[in-house]
C-alpha positions in Angstrom: 0.0 0.0 0.0 1.3 3.4 -1.0 2.2 5.8 1.8 0.7 9.2 1.8 0.0 12.2 4.1 1.7 14.2 6.8 1.1 14.2 10.5 1.8 17.3 12.5 2.6 16.4 16.1 2.5 19.2 18.6 2.4 18.6 22.4 2.4 22.4 23.1 -0.6 23.3 20.9 -3.0 25.8 22.4 -0.8 26.5 25.5 1.5 28.8 23.5 -0.5 29.7 20.4 1.1 26.9 18.5 -2.5 25.9 17.5 -2.5 28.8 15.0 0.8 27.7 13.6 -0.4 24.1 13.2 -3.7 25.1 11.6 -1.8 27.2 9.0 0.5 24.3 8.2 -2.5 22.0 7.9 -4.2 24.4 5.6 -1.2 24.8 3.4 -0.9 21.1 2.9 -4.6 20.7 2.2 -4.4 23.5 -0.4 -1.8 21.5 -2.3 -3.9 18.4 -2.1 -1.6 16.6 0.4 -3.5 14.9 3.2 -2.7 16.2 6.7 -3.6 15.3 10.3 -2.8 17.0 13.6 -2.0 15.4 16.9 -2.1 18.1 19.6 -4.2 19.3 22.6 -7.0 21.3 20.8 -9.9 20.4 18.6 -11.7 21.7 15.6 -14.9 20.4 14.0 -13.7 21.3 10.6 -10.3 19.6 10.3 -8.5 16.4 11.2 -7.2 16.9 14.7 -6.8 14.3 17.4 -6.4 15.9 20.9 -4.1 13.3 22.5 -2.1 15.7 24.7 -3.2 17.4 27.9 -3.2 21.2 28.2 -1.1 21.2 31.4 1.4 18.5 32.2 3.4 18.1 35.4 7.0 17.1 34.9 7.4 13.9 36.9 8.0 10.2 36.1 4.3 9.4 35.7 3.8 12.2 33.2 6.9 11.0 31.4 5.5 7.4 31.2 2.1 8.7 30.0 3.8 10.8 27.3 5.8 7.7 26.2 2.5 5.8 25.9 0.9 8.6 23.9 3.8 8.8 21.5 3.8 5.0 21.1 0.1 5.2 20.2 0.8 8.0 17.6 3.6 6.0 16.1 1.3 3.0 15.8 -1.4 5.0 14.1 1.1 6.6 11.7 2.2 3.1 10.6 -1.3 1.7 10.4 -2.6 4.7 8.4 0.5 4.7 6.1 1.7 8.2 6.8 4.7 9.2 4.7 5.9 12.2 6.7 5.7 13.7 10.1 6.5 17.2 11.5 7.7 17.5 15.1 8.1 20.9 16.8 11.3 21.0 18.7 11.8 23.6 21.4 14.9 22.1 23.1 17.3 19.2 22.6 17.5 16.7 25.4 16.8 13.1 26.4 13.0 13.6 26.1 13.3 14.9 22.5 15.8 12.1 21.6 13.3 9.5 22.9 10.3 11.1 21.0 12.1 11.1 17.6 13.2 7.4 18.1 9.6 6.4 18.9 8.2 8.2 15.9 10.8 6.8 13.6 9.5 3.3 14.5 6.5 4.1 12.3 8.8 4.3 9.2 8.0 7.9 8.4 10.3 10.7 7.4 10.6 13.1 10.3 10.9 16.9 9.8 11.8 19.1 12.7 10.7 22.6 13.1 13.3 24.0 15.5 11.9 26.9 17.5 14.2 29.3 19.5 17.5 27.6 18.8 19.5 30.5 20.2 18.4 29.5 23.7 20.4 26.3 23.1 23.7 28.0 22.5 26.3 26.8 25.1 23.9 24.3 26.6 26.1 21.2 27.0 23.2 18.9 27.7 21.5 20.1 24.5 24.6 19.6 22.4 25.0 16.0 23.6 21.6 15.0 22.2 21.4 17.4 19.3 23.5 15.3 17.0 21.4 12.2 17.6 18.2 14.1 17.1 19.4 15.8 13.9 20.8 12.5 12.5 17.3 10.9 12.9 15.6 13.7 11.2 15.0 13.8 7.4 15.0 17.6 7.4 15.2 20.6 9.7 13.3 23.9 9.4 14.2 27.1 11.1 12.5 30.5 10.8 15.4 32.9 9.9 19.0 33.1 9.0 20.1 33.7 12.6 18.5 30.4 13.7 20.1 28.6 10.7 23.5 29.9 11.5 
C-alpha cells in the first residue's frame, strides 16, 4: 500500500498559540492536495485533529511514562494509516526529544523538525549532547530565519 500524508505532532498546541501555527501548516498542505492530520491538545470540528495531549502536564516520572505511551500510540497510528511524513516541533534538545524522535521513527516515516528558538540552546552542553542524535534521525530541519540557521 502506498504511503501518503503528513502528521503534525505538537504537544504544546494551544498553550503557547502553536495551534494557529499548526492550523496554518495543515491548511497549506490541504491547499496543495496533500492529506494532513494534527495530533495536539486542541480540537476543531472542521479539520482532522486528534487531541491526544493534555493542556497542562506536570513534569514527573508518571507524566513521562504517560507521554511515552501517547507517542507510542501515535507511532502505531502513523504506521497503520500509512503516513509518509511527520512534522515535530522542537523547542529544546534533550533526552526527552531524543526519545520522541526514536519512537516516531518506528513508524517508518520521514521526520521533519521545526526548530523553535535555537538561540536558547547555545552553550547548553546537555542540548549539544543530544542534538547530533536528534538531527541524525531527522529527514529535514526547518528554522525561521538566518540567525537560527547559523
